[in-house]
LUMMI-112522 format. One record per residue: residue number from 1; residue in one letter; x negated, y, z negated of N, C-alpha, C in turn. Coordinates in Angstrom, 3 decimals. Layout:
N
<NUM; "A"; <X; Y; Z>; <X; Y; Z>; <X; Y; Z>>
...
***
This chain:
237
<1; "M"; <33.027; 15.396; -56.851>; <33.466; 15.893; -55.543>; <32.874; 17.261; -55.247>>
<2; "T"; <32.800; 18.113; -56.260>; <32.239; 19.444; -56.062>; <30.786; 19.370; -55.628>>
<3; "T"; <30.024; 18.450; -56.230>; <28.614; 18.307; -55.892>; <28.434; 17.869; -54.444>>
<4; "T"; <29.245; 16.913; -54.011>; <29.147; 16.430; -52.640>; <29.438; 17.547; -51.645>>
<5; "T"; <30.507; 18.274; -51.884>; <30.850; 19.385; -50.994>; <29.740; 20.412; -50.951>>
<6; "S"; <29.174; 20.729; -52.077>; <28.097; 21.705; -52.146>; <26.880; 21.242; -51.370>>
<7; "N"; <26.560; 19.948; -51.478>; <25.399; 19.427; -50.763>; <25.594; 19.506; -49.260>>
<8; "V"; <26.792; 19.160; -48.783>; <27.078; 19.240; -47.353>; <26.979; 20.675; -46.885>>
<9; "R"; <27.571; 21.589; -47.648>; <27.552; 22.993; -47.256>; <26.121; 23.523; -47.214>>
<10; "S"; <25.277; 23.121; -48.159>; <23.911; 23.609; -48.186>; <23.150; 23.142; -46.954>>
<11; "R"; <23.463; 21.938; -46.443>; <22.746; 21.428; -45.284>; <23.023; 22.275; -44.052>>
<12; "W"; <24.307; 22.688; -43.843>; <24.547; 23.450; -42.626>; <24.368; 24.949; -42.818>>
<13; "N"; <24.021; 25.382; -44.006>; <23.663; 26.788; -44.211>; <22.151; 27.005; -44.207>>
<14; "E"; <21.376; 25.929; -44.242>; <19.921; 26.043; -44.245>; <19.379; 25.837; -42.836>>
<15; "P"; <18.243; 26.461; -42.517>; <17.659; 26.283; -41.181>; <17.412; 24.805; -40.878>>
<16; "T"; <17.747; 24.399; -39.672>; <17.525; 23.027; -39.261>; <16.083; 22.845; -38.794>>
<17; "K"; <15.681; 21.580; -38.663>; <14.357; 21.280; -38.131>; <14.213; 21.861; -36.726>>
<18; "Y"; <15.297; 21.802; -35.951>; <15.281; 22.356; -34.597>; <15.052; 23.872; -34.626>>
<19; "E"; <15.700; 24.562; -35.534>; <15.509; 26.010; -35.633>; <14.072; 26.355; -35.990>>
<20; "R"; <13.492; 25.569; -36.894>; <12.097; 25.824; -37.270>; <11.167; 25.607; -36.084>>
<21; "W"; <11.499; 24.596; -35.246>; <10.688; 24.381; -34.044>; <10.849; 25.568; -33.081>>
<22; "C"; <12.047; 26.089; -32.952>; <12.307; 27.191; -32.024>; <11.495; 28.435; -32.336>>
<23; "V"; <11.210; 28.673; -33.610>; <10.447; 29.865; -33.976>; <8.951; 29.569; -34.084>>
<24; "S"; <8.555; 28.327; -33.798>; <7.133; 27.993; -33.771>; <6.510; 28.568; -32.501>>
<25; "S"; <5.182; 28.559; -32.418>; <4.513; 29.102; -31.233>; <4.906; 28.333; -29.972>>
<26; "L"; <5.032; 27.018; -30.074>; <5.427; 26.225; -28.906>; <6.891; 26.460; -28.561>>
<27; "G"; <7.752; 26.520; -29.564>; <9.168; 26.747; -29.319>; <9.430; 28.084; -28.645>>
<28; "R"; <8.701; 29.097; -29.044>; <8.915; 30.433; -28.465>; <8.489; 30.496; -26.998>>
<29; "V"; <7.325; 29.929; -26.695>; <6.861; 29.985; -25.305>; <7.715; 29.070; -24.424>>
<30; "Y"; <8.230; 27.982; -24.984>; <9.157; 27.086; -24.284>; <10.438; 27.857; -23.919>>
<31; "S"; <11.006; 28.551; -24.898>; <12.227; 29.314; -24.677>; <12.018; 30.421; -23.653>>
<32; "D"; <10.885; 31.108; -23.732>; <10.589; 32.185; -22.780>; <10.508; 31.647; -21.355>>
<33; "S"; <9.932; 30.449; -21.212>; <9.819; 29.856; -19.882>; <11.190; 29.508; -19.319>>
<34; "L"; <12.047; 28.895; -20.135>; <13.412; 28.593; -19.678>; <14.150; 29.867; -19.276>>
<35; "A"; <13.938; 30.920; -20.040>; <14.658; 32.172; -19.794>; <14.357; 32.745; -18.414>>
<36; "R"; <13.150; 32.529; -17.893>; <12.800; 33.062; -16.581>; <13.725; 32.522; -15.484>>
<37; "V"; <14.212; 31.317; -15.664>; <15.138; 30.734; -14.698>; <16.589; 30.958; -15.117>>
<38; "L"; <16.881; 30.725; -16.388>; <18.273; 30.714; -16.836>; <18.911; 32.091; -16.858>>
<39; "R"; <18.194; 33.116; -17.262>; <18.827; 34.440; -17.360>; <19.355; 34.940; -16.026>>
<40; "P"; <18.591; 34.851; -14.928>; <19.180; 35.269; -13.639>; <20.383; 34.435; -13.249>>
<41; "W"; <20.347; 33.143; -13.508>; <21.488; 32.290; -13.161>; <22.706; 32.637; -14.005>>
<42; "L"; <22.476; 32.879; -15.295>; <23.587; 33.119; -16.206>; <24.084; 34.558; -16.182>>
<43; "S"; <23.314; 35.459; -15.588>; <23.762; 36.854; -15.516>; <25.045; 36.970; -14.701>>
<44; "A"; <25.240; 36.012; -13.801>; <26.452; 36.028; -12.976>; <27.671; 35.514; -13.727>>
<45; "S"; <27.476; 35.065; -14.976>; <28.594; 34.503; -15.741>; <29.347; 35.548; -16.553>>
<46; "A"; <29.006; 36.816; -16.395>; <29.686; 37.873; -17.147>; <31.189; 37.795; -16.927>>
<47; "G"; <31.941; 37.797; -18.032>; <33.386; 37.731; -17.950>; <33.937; 36.335; -17.766>>
<48; "S"; <33.047; 35.321; -17.707>; <33.481; 33.948; -17.482>; <33.736; 33.221; -18.792>>
<49; "L"; <34.468; 32.122; -18.689>; <34.631; 31.217; -19.817>; <33.571; 30.127; -19.675>>
<50; "V"; <32.680; 30.033; -20.658>; <31.494; 29.181; -20.562>; <31.526; 28.123; -21.661>>
<51; "L"; <31.180; 26.894; -21.296>; <31.002; 25.822; -22.277>; <29.510; 25.536; -22.406>>
<52; "D"; <28.984; 25.683; -23.623>; <27.580; 25.393; -23.915>; <27.522; 24.002; -24.553>>
<53; "I"; <27.128; 23.000; -23.770>; <27.148; 21.606; -24.200>; <25.822; 21.244; -24.856>>
<54; "G"; <25.913; 20.633; -26.048>; <24.694; 20.361; -26.808>; <24.118; 21.655; -27.354>>
<55; "C"; <24.991; 22.484; -27.894>; <24.622; 23.855; -28.270>; <23.708; 23.929; -29.482>>
<56; "G"; <23.612; 22.838; -30.270>; <22.802; 22.902; -31.481>; <23.287; 24.016; -32.393>>
<57; "P"; <22.363; 24.787; -32.982>; <22.778; 25.874; -33.871>; <23.202; 27.149; -33.153>>
<58; "G"; <23.344; 27.082; -31.823>; <23.865; 28.221; -31.071>; <22.849; 29.268; -30.687>>
<59; "L"; <21.570; 28.959; -30.780>; <20.540; 29.961; -30.506>; <20.513; 30.380; -29.041>>
<60; "A"; <20.791; 29.436; -28.131>; <20.727; 29.753; -26.705>; <21.743; 30.815; -26.311>>
<61; "M"; <22.851; 30.882; -27.032>; <23.882; 31.860; -26.700>; <23.352; 33.282; -26.791>>
<62; "E"; <22.507; 33.518; -27.767>; <21.961; 34.861; -27.952>; <20.768; 35.116; -27.030>>
<63; "Q"; <20.077; 34.055; -26.605>; <18.860; 34.217; -25.816>; <19.111; 34.314; -24.316>>
<64; "F"; <20.092; 33.545; -23.799>; <20.222; 33.389; -22.362>; <21.508; 33.939; -21.755>>
<65; "F"; <22.593; 33.965; -22.527>; <23.904; 34.224; -21.943>; <24.234; 35.709; -21.882>>
<66; "S"; <25.105; 36.050; -20.930>; <25.627; 37.409; -20.843>; <26.496; 37.704; -22.067>>
<67; "T"; <26.340; 38.882; -22.610>; <27.133; 39.258; -23.791>; <28.603; 39.430; -23.444>>
<68; "D"; <28.913; 39.515; -22.140>; <30.298; 39.699; -21.713>; <31.026; 38.378; -21.481>>
<69; "S"; <30.321; 37.260; -21.665>; <30.948; 35.957; -21.447>; <31.654; 35.480; -22.707>>
<70; "E"; <32.725; 34.730; -22.514>; <33.372; 34.051; -23.628>; <32.786; 32.645; -23.686>>
<71; "I"; <32.092; 32.330; -24.772>; <31.332; 31.082; -24.847>; <31.884; 30.193; -25.957>>
<72; "I"; <32.057; 28.927; -25.626>; <32.419; 27.917; -26.617>; <31.272; 26.917; -26.695>>
<73; "G"; <30.809; 26.639; -27.900>; <29.726; 25.693; -28.093>; <30.242; 24.316; -28.461>>
<74; "L"; <29.617; 23.299; -27.892>; <29.986; 21.910; -28.165>; <28.743; 21.146; -28.596>>
<75; "D"; <28.825; 20.441; -29.720>; <27.702; 19.615; -30.152>; <28.220; 18.301; -30.737>>
<76; "C"; <27.454; 17.230; -30.544>; <27.901; 15.921; -31.027>; <27.784; 15.800; -32.543>>
<77; "S"; <27.039; 16.717; -33.168>; <26.879; 16.712; -34.615>; <27.823; 17.721; -35.258>>
<78; "L"; <28.700; 17.252; -36.135>; <29.606; 18.156; -36.838>; <28.819; 19.143; -37.685>>
<79; "E"; <27.788; 18.674; -38.353>; <27.004; 19.577; -39.192>; <26.306; 20.646; -38.358>>
<80; "M"; <25.830; 20.277; -37.151>; <25.190; 21.280; -36.300>; <26.208; 22.302; -35.824>>
<81; "A"; <27.418; 21.852; -35.484>; <28.469; 22.794; -35.078>; <28.824; 23.736; -36.231>>
<82; "Q"; <28.833; 23.208; -37.450>; <29.097; 24.047; -38.623>; <27.962; 25.055; -38.845>>
<83; "R"; <26.753; 24.610; -38.638>; <25.606; 25.509; -38.776>; <25.693; 26.629; -37.734>>
<84; "A"; <26.016; 26.263; -36.482>; <26.164; 27.256; -35.425>; <27.258; 28.255; -35.770>>
<85; "N"; <28.366; 27.757; -36.299>; <29.468; 28.640; -36.695>; <29.024; 29.599; -37.796>>
<86; "S"; <28.261; 29.072; -38.763>; <27.772; 29.907; -39.861>; <26.862; 31.020; -39.352>>
<87; "L"; <25.946; 30.681; -38.431>; <25.046; 31.692; -37.876>; <25.805; 32.702; -37.024>>
<88; "S"; <26.780; 32.205; -36.256>; <27.522; 33.084; -35.356>; <28.291; 34.153; -36.122>>
<89; "R"; <28.805; 33.805; -37.285>; <29.586; 34.752; -38.073>; <28.736; 35.885; -38.653>>
<90; "Q"; <27.408; 35.736; -38.538>; <26.511; 36.788; -38.997>; <26.207; 37.793; -37.888>>
<91; "T"; <26.734; 37.542; -36.677>; <26.478; 38.418; -35.539>; <27.677; 39.321; -35.278>>
<92; "A"; <27.483; 40.255; -34.351>; <28.565; 41.189; -34.020>; <29.672; 40.514; -33.213>>
<93; "R"; <29.334; 39.387; -32.544>; <30.320; 38.692; -31.717>; <30.364; 37.215; -32.082>>
<94; "P"; <31.142; 36.847; -33.089>; <31.244; 35.435; -33.469>; <31.766; 34.587; -32.309>>
<95; "R"; <31.201; 33.378; -32.176>; <31.612; 32.450; -31.128>; <32.426; 31.304; -31.737>>
<96; "H"; <32.944; 30.457; -30.870>; <33.695; 29.282; -31.299>; <32.863; 28.030; -31.057>>
<97; "F"; <32.929; 27.076; -31.988>; <32.156; 25.842; -31.881>; <33.035; 24.654; -32.232>>
<98; "V"; <32.826; 23.565; -31.485>; <33.571; 22.338; -31.758>; <32.600; 21.162; -31.723>>
<99; "A"; <32.990; 20.080; -32.390>; <32.204; 18.845; -32.365>; <32.779; 17.911; -31.309>>
<100; "G"; <31.924; 17.314; -30.511>; <32.353; 16.385; -29.476>; <31.172; 15.995; -28.614>>
<101; "T"; <31.324; 14.964; -27.806>; <30.216; 14.479; -26.994>; <30.393; 14.864; -25.532>>
<102; "V"; <29.279; 14.947; -24.827>; <29.317; 15.255; -23.401>; <29.930; 14.105; -22.617>>
<103; "E"; <29.910; 12.903; -23.160>; <30.504; 11.754; -22.486>; <32.030; 11.734; -22.612>>
<104; "R"; <32.550; 12.566; -23.517>; <33.999; 12.676; -23.681>; <34.310; 14.089; -24.192>>
<105; "I"; <34.242; 15.054; -23.318>; <34.403; 16.454; -23.691>; <35.860; 16.720; -24.084>>
<106; "P"; <36.101; 17.288; -25.261>; <37.478; 17.444; -25.775>; <38.204; 18.677; -25.241>>
<107; "F"; <38.205; 18.839; -23.911>; <38.936; 19.938; -23.275>; <39.628; 19.415; -22.026>>
<108; "P"; <40.732; 20.060; -21.622>; <41.463; 19.616; -20.423>; <40.658; 19.824; -19.146>>
<109; "D"; <41.138; 19.217; -18.078>; <40.536; 19.398; -16.751>; <40.530; 20.879; -16.371>>
<110; "A"; <39.505; 21.270; -15.601>; <39.448; 22.598; -14.980>; <39.648; 23.735; -15.988>>
<111; "T"; <38.942; 23.658; -17.109>; <39.069; 24.678; -18.150>; <38.046; 25.798; -18.006>>
<112; "F"; <36.815; 25.486; -17.588>; <35.706; 26.430; -17.683>; <35.204; 26.893; -16.313>>
<113; "D"; <34.711; 28.137; -16.299>; <34.059; 28.678; -15.099>; <32.619; 28.186; -14.994>>
<114; "V"; <31.970; 28.024; -16.144>; <30.562; 27.626; -16.189>; <30.377; 26.595; -17.292>>
<115; "A"; <29.598; 25.554; -17.008>; <29.204; 24.584; -18.026>; <27.681; 24.531; -18.057>>
<116; "V"; <27.121; 24.716; -19.242>; <25.670; 24.725; -19.409>; <25.278; 23.563; -20.315>>
<117; "C"; <24.287; 22.802; -19.893>; <23.845; 21.653; -20.686>; <22.330; 21.544; -20.563>>
<118; "I"; <21.621; 21.969; -21.592>; <20.159; 22.017; -21.558>; <19.585; 21.051; -22.594>>
<119; "N"; <18.705; 20.159; -22.139>; <18.012; 19.206; -23.017>; <18.982; 18.389; -23.863>>
<120; "C"; <19.966; 17.836; -23.203>; <20.965; 16.989; -23.861>; <21.164; 15.682; -23.105>>
<121; "L"; <21.228; 15.753; -21.779>; <21.559; 14.593; -20.963>; <20.500; 13.498; -21.020>>
<122; "E"; <19.290; 13.841; -21.428>; <18.227; 12.838; -21.563>; <18.514; 11.850; -22.685>>
<123; "F"; <19.438; 12.199; -23.584>; <19.617; 11.429; -24.807>; <21.011; 10.810; -24.950>>
<124; "V"; <21.789; 10.807; -23.861>; <23.113; 10.176; -23.904>; <23.027; 8.754; -23.362>>
<125; "E"; <23.918; 7.899; -23.816>; <23.892; 6.500; -23.384>; <24.497; 6.318; -21.994>>
<126; "D"; <25.550; 7.058; -21.698>; <26.259; 6.878; -20.427>; <26.116; 8.151; -19.593>>
<127; "R"; <25.074; 8.205; -18.781>; <24.822; 9.399; -17.976>; <25.929; 9.648; -16.970>>
<128; "E"; <26.406; 8.587; -16.336>; <27.448; 8.753; -15.327>; <28.681; 9.407; -15.924>>
<129; "A"; <29.085; 8.958; -17.111>; <30.248; 9.552; -17.771>; <29.985; 11.010; -18.120>>
<130; "A"; <28.750; 11.329; -18.545>; <28.417; 12.700; -18.924>; <28.527; 13.644; -17.739>>
<131; "F"; <27.963; 13.269; -16.600>; <28.054; 14.122; -15.408>; <29.505; 14.238; -14.935>>
<132; "D"; <30.231; 13.133; -14.985>; <31.644; 13.167; -14.579>; <32.449; 14.122; -15.460>>
<133; "E"; <32.172; 14.111; -16.761>; <32.890; 14.974; -17.686>; <32.562; 16.447; -17.453>>
<134; "I"; <31.307; 16.739; -17.176>; <30.928; 18.126; -16.877>; <31.684; 18.616; -15.654>>
<135; "A"; <31.731; 17.786; -14.624>; <32.472; 18.158; -13.410>; <33.968; 18.293; -13.695>>
<136; "R"; <34.497; 17.413; -14.506>; <35.944; 17.409; -14.790>; <36.411; 18.705; -15.433>>
<137; "V"; <35.646; 19.230; -16.397>; <36.111; 20.406; -17.136>; <35.840; 21.714; -16.393>>
<138; "L"; <35.140; 21.638; -15.254>; <34.897; 22.840; -14.460>; <36.078; 23.125; -13.540>>
<139; "R"; <36.365; 24.407; -13.372>; <37.371; 24.824; -12.404>; <36.806; 24.678; -10.987>>
<140; "P"; <37.643; 24.669; -9.964>; <37.127; 24.659; -8.586>; <36.150; 25.817; -8.370>>
<141; "N"; <35.028; 25.514; -7.757>; <33.929; 26.471; -7.543>; <33.219; 26.850; -8.839>>
<142; "G"; <33.492; 26.107; -9.915>; <32.774; 26.342; -11.162>; <31.304; 25.956; -11.039>>
<143; "I"; <30.506; 26.497; -11.950>; <29.055; 26.321; -11.900>; <28.583; 25.442; -13.056>>
<144; "A"; <27.755; 24.447; -12.741>; <27.077; 23.650; -13.764>; <25.606; 24.041; -13.768>>
<145; "I"; <25.102; 24.404; -14.932>; <23.685; 24.730; -15.081>; <23.090; 23.711; -16.049>>
<146; "L"; <22.206; 22.888; -15.532>; <21.715; 21.729; -16.263>; <20.197; 21.793; -16.412>>
<147; "G"; <19.713; 21.376; -17.567>; <18.269; 21.341; -17.804>; <17.887; 20.023; -18.443>>
<148; "M"; <16.918; 19.324; -17.833>; <16.505; 18.008; -18.312>; <14.998; 17.889; -18.299>>
<149; "L"; <14.445; 17.244; -19.308>; <13.009; 17.036; -19.350>; <12.573; 16.175; -18.168>>
<150; "N"; <11.423; 16.537; -17.612>; <10.948; 16.006; -16.337>; <10.090; 14.758; -16.532>>
<151; "R"; <10.511; 13.671; -15.876>; <9.764; 12.417; -15.970>; <8.369; 12.536; -15.355>>
<152; "H"; <8.221; 13.435; -14.373>; <6.941; 13.594; -13.692>; <6.211; 14.828; -14.228>>
<153; "S"; <5.917; 14.801; -15.501>; <5.238; 15.934; -16.130>; <4.382; 15.454; -17.290>>
<154; "V"; <3.527; 16.351; -17.780>; <2.679; 16.007; -18.914>; <3.503; 15.771; -20.174>>
<155; "W"; <4.717; 16.324; -20.244>; <5.584; 16.086; -21.395>; <5.987; 14.608; -21.472>>
<156; "E"; <6.234; 13.991; -20.328>; <6.559; 12.565; -20.315>; <5.345; 11.723; -20.685>>
<157; "W"; <4.175; 12.085; -20.198>; <2.963; 11.321; -20.536>; <2.709; 11.360; -22.040>>
<158; "A"; <2.843; 12.549; -22.618>; <2.617; 12.683; -24.061>; <3.666; 11.903; -24.856>>
<159; "R"; <4.900; 11.909; -24.374>; <5.967; 11.188; -25.066>; <5.713; 9.688; -25.044>>
<160; "R"; <5.262; 9.163; -23.917>; <4.995; 7.729; -23.815>; <3.883; 7.297; -24.767>>
<161; "L"; <2.894; 8.156; -24.939>; <1.796; 7.816; -25.836>; <2.254; 7.746; -27.289>>
<162; "R"; <3.186; 8.601; -27.663>; <3.631; 8.663; -29.058>; <4.858; 7.806; -29.357>>
<163; "R"; <5.575; 7.382; -28.323>; <6.828; 6.660; -28.531>; <6.688; 5.417; -29.417>>
<164; "P"; <5.625; 4.594; -29.273>; <5.533; 3.401; -30.132>; <5.398; 3.711; -31.622>>
<165; "F"; <5.062; 4.956; -31.944>; <4.789; 5.312; -33.331>; <5.868; 6.190; -33.957>>
<166; "S"; <6.963; 6.423; -33.242>; <8.017; 7.296; -33.762>; <9.390; 6.747; -33.414>>
<167; "R"; <10.332; 6.892; -34.340>; <11.720; 6.491; -34.112>; <12.611; 7.707; -33.848>>
<168; "Q"; <12.016; 8.895; -33.716>; <12.810; 10.090; -33.456>; <13.510; 9.975; -32.103>>
<169; "A"; <14.693; 10.574; -32.016>; <15.507; 10.481; -30.798>; <14.758; 10.992; -29.571>>
<170; "Y"; <13.941; 12.013; -29.754>; <13.198; 12.593; -28.624>; <12.385; 11.526; -27.905>>
<171; "Y"; <11.756; 10.650; -28.658>; <10.874; 9.648; -28.070>; <11.634; 8.445; -27.517>>
<172; "Q"; <12.906; 8.335; -27.826>; <13.707; 7.221; -27.334>; <14.568; 7.614; -26.135>>
<173; "G"; <14.553; 8.873; -25.750>; <15.358; 9.327; -24.625>; <14.799; 8.866; -23.295>>
<174; "K"; <15.483; 9.230; -22.225>; <15.060; 8.859; -20.876>; <15.036; 10.120; -20.017>>
<175; "F"; <13.830; 10.558; -19.656>; <13.679; 11.781; -18.883>; <14.129; 11.563; -17.435>>
<176; "F"; <14.324; 12.677; -16.709>; <14.831; 12.656; -15.340>; <13.724; 12.961; -14.331>>
<177; "S"; <13.917; 12.504; -13.113>; <13.185; 13.015; -11.960>; <14.129; 13.943; -11.201>>
<178; "E"; <13.594; 14.731; -10.283>; <14.477; 15.592; -9.489>; <15.463; 14.751; -8.685>>
<179; "A"; <15.003; 13.599; -8.189>; <15.900; 12.720; -7.437>; <17.044; 12.219; -8.318>>
<180; "D"; <16.747; 11.929; -9.601>; <17.799; 11.509; -10.538>; <18.851; 12.599; -10.692>>
<181; "V"; <18.374; 13.831; -10.847>; <19.281; 14.965; -11.050>; <20.199; 15.130; -9.846>>
<182; "R"; <19.607; 15.131; -8.669>; <20.402; 15.322; -7.451>; <21.414; 14.182; -7.253>>
<183; "A"; <20.976; 12.958; -7.504>; <21.870; 11.812; -7.315>; <23.027; 11.844; -8.311>>
<184; "S"; <22.739; 12.186; -9.561>; <23.783; 12.232; -10.585>; <24.804; 13.320; -10.290>>
<185; "C"; <24.318; 14.476; -9.833>; <25.231; 15.564; -9.482>; <26.111; 15.167; -8.308>>
<186; "E"; <25.498; 14.610; -7.295>; <26.254; 14.219; -6.098>; <27.325; 13.196; -6.434>>
<187; "Q"; <26.988; 12.231; -7.269>; <27.955; 11.196; -7.630>; <29.137; 11.771; -8.395>>
<188; "A"; <28.895; 12.847; -9.158>; <29.965; 13.471; -9.939>; <30.745; 14.513; -9.150>>
<189; "G"; <30.358; 14.759; -7.916>; <31.055; 15.749; -7.106>; <30.546; 17.157; -7.298>>
<190; "L"; <29.297; 17.286; -7.743>; <28.674; 18.594; -7.923>; <27.645; 18.810; -6.813>>
<191; "N"; <27.759; 19.916; -6.110>; <26.849; 20.218; -5.005>; <25.663; 21.043; -5.503>>
<192; "V"; <24.476; 20.484; -5.417>; <23.282; 21.151; -5.924>; <22.960; 22.366; -5.061>>
<193; "A"; <22.886; 23.533; -5.678>; <22.569; 24.768; -4.973>; <21.101; 25.145; -5.119>>
<194; "E"; <20.510; 24.791; -6.271>; <19.135; 25.220; -6.528>; <18.528; 24.353; -7.623>>
<195; "V"; <17.252; 23.984; -7.442>; <16.511; 23.253; -8.461>; <15.165; 23.936; -8.664>>
<196; "K"; <14.819; 24.193; -9.929>; <13.531; 24.778; -10.268>; <12.971; 24.047; -11.483>>
<197; "T"; <11.699; 24.255; -11.762>; <11.142; 23.726; -13.004>; <10.611; 24.867; -13.863>>
<198; "A"; <10.548; 24.599; -15.150>; <10.010; 25.546; -16.125>; <9.103; 24.769; -17.075>>
<199; "V"; <8.480; 25.484; -18.003>; <7.610; 24.887; -19.025>; <6.405; 24.216; -18.366>>
<200; "H"; <5.544; 25.033; -17.782>; <4.350; 24.542; -17.090>; <3.134; 24.600; -18.024>>
<201; "F"; <3.253; 23.885; -19.122>; <2.166; 23.782; -20.098>; <2.407; 22.525; -20.927>>
<202; "P"; <1.412; 22.029; -21.635>; <1.558; 20.770; -22.377>; <2.323; 20.953; -23.680>>
<203; "P"; <2.849; 19.861; -24.257>; <3.578; 19.938; -25.531>; <2.633; 20.017; -26.724>>
<204; "I"; <1.749; 20.997; -26.667>; <0.769; 21.230; -27.727>; <0.946; 22.664; -28.221>>
<205; "P"; <1.148; 22.880; -29.515>; <1.347; 24.249; -30.009>; <0.209; 25.167; -29.578>>
<206; "P"; <0.508; 26.292; -28.945>; <-0.558; 27.179; -28.465>; <-1.223; 28.005; -29.544>>
<207; "G"; <-0.529; 28.185; -30.696>; <-1.104; 29.009; -31.752>; <-1.462; 30.384; -31.216>>
<208; "P"; <-2.728; 30.841; -31.412>; <-3.126; 32.173; -30.936>; <-3.238; 32.262; -29.419>>
<209; "L"; <-3.111; 31.141; -28.722>; <-3.211; 31.143; -27.257>; <-1.841; 31.263; -26.583>>
<210; "R"; <-0.849; 31.669; -27.356>; <0.506; 31.753; -26.793>; <0.557; 32.636; -25.552>>
<211; "S"; <-0.129; 33.764; -25.560>; <-0.095; 34.654; -24.396>; <-0.752; 33.993; -23.188>>
<212; "A"; <-1.751; 33.140; -23.432>; <-2.387; 32.422; -22.329>; <-1.428; 31.398; -21.738>>
<213; "Y"; <-0.699; 30.685; -22.602>; <0.317; 29.745; -22.123>; <1.329; 30.479; -21.259>>
<214; "D"; <1.774; 31.626; -21.742>; <2.798; 32.389; -21.035>; <2.270; 32.857; -19.681>>
<215; "G"; <1.022; 33.317; -19.660>; <0.439; 33.786; -18.411>; <0.305; 32.675; -17.387>>
<216; "V"; <-0.161; 31.514; -17.824>; <-0.287; 30.370; -16.919>; <1.089; 29.939; -16.422>>
<217; "D"; <2.071; 29.918; -17.320>; <3.421; 29.508; -16.936>; <3.990; 30.427; -15.875>>
<218; "R"; <3.815; 31.734; -16.051>; <4.307; 32.690; -15.061>; <3.624; 32.485; -13.711>>
<219; "W"; <2.318; 32.273; -13.747>; <1.544; 32.098; -12.513>; <2.008; 30.861; -11.757>>
<220; "V"; <2.166; 29.740; -12.454>; <2.596; 28.498; -11.812>; <4.042; 28.614; -11.341>>
<221; "W"; <4.896; 29.225; -12.163>; <6.305; 29.361; -11.821>; <6.495; 30.129; -10.510>>
<222; "R"; <5.704; 31.168; -10.317>; <5.822; 31.967; -9.090>; <5.472; 31.155; -7.849>>
<223; "R"; <4.739; 30.074; -8.018>; <4.359; 29.214; -6.895>; <5.309; 28.036; -6.716>>
<224; "S"; <6.460; 28.104; -7.377>; <7.531; 27.110; -7.212>; <7.040; 25.687; -7.465>>
<225; "S"; <6.296; 25.507; -8.540>; <5.812; 24.178; -8.893>; <6.976; 23.248; -9.236>>
<226; "T"; <6.802; 21.954; -8.942>; <7.812; 20.955; -9.289>; <7.355; 20.088; -10.454>>
<227; "A"; <6.245; 20.473; -11.091>; <5.670; 19.629; -12.137>; <5.909; 20.163; -13.550>>
<228; "G"; <6.805; 21.122; -13.703>; <7.083; 21.664; -15.026>; <7.718; 20.644; -15.945>>
<229; "G"; <7.660; 20.902; -17.226>; <8.204; 19.968; -18.214>; <9.711; 19.851; -18.191>>
<230; "V"; <10.410; 20.861; -17.637>; <11.872; 20.847; -17.606>; <12.366; 21.113; -16.182>>
<231; "I"; <13.268; 20.260; -15.721>; <13.944; 20.464; -14.438>; <15.230; 21.227; -14.701>>
<232; "L"; <15.437; 22.322; -13.987>; <16.650; 23.137; -14.133>; <17.404; 23.126; -12.805>>
<233; "C"; <18.698; 22.868; -12.914>; <19.534; 22.698; -11.721>; <20.785; 23.563; -11.819>>
<234; "R"; <21.116; 24.224; -10.715>; <22.376; 24.956; -10.611>; <23.218; 24.277; -9.540>>
<235; "A"; <24.389; 23.806; -9.938>; <25.262; 23.068; -9.019>; <26.667; 23.644; -9.040>>
<236; "V"; <27.373; 23.461; -7.931>; <28.722; 24.022; -7.754>; <29.725; 22.888; -7.563>>
<237; "K"; <30.859; 23.006; -8.253>; <31.911; 21.988; -8.095>; <32.657; 22.196; -6.774>>
***
């Protein structure tokens, strides 16, 4: 029994594959691109109660959110929630994390001021239930900030080429179009206030060209392109 417990504990105390990707050249420029949209949107969440859905190891909390917000992380993986909790306790402001799915969020109605869900909805089985649940846990006039990989982008083309050769969840997901995002929000009772795209570069590690990727991304982003790899939506309940 001691060995089993030790093995489980070692898994959520060690860096995950996702964390290693985040610190890669592609992961860093990807995160920087999302931040250009998310930080201004989330700056208004200061003092709010925020639910971070699909939080993974909790890295987004430190990168995008206001330090004045009270944030609860939710992930469908118990081990990932434990990993996030372990990392959070190493910071000056430990957060709270729970295990649960976006299709059945384990909180009462009208609990949160803001619900954030980035790169999660592409991989759930019941999208309608997921959007309904996000709307349910928001208070009146609450804000949903959603990010989904874009079906009309080079990221989707690259995924289709590799999908027959990989069983990873990423390749089995279903990306969104902007029309999908708007329709899903409307059906759940969320009024779309703003839609933007981010990640205007291919899913190829830039290596020493990271600054070039960043420069191109900034240039395209300023021109309000709709062809970015990630669709970001801000909606109001």
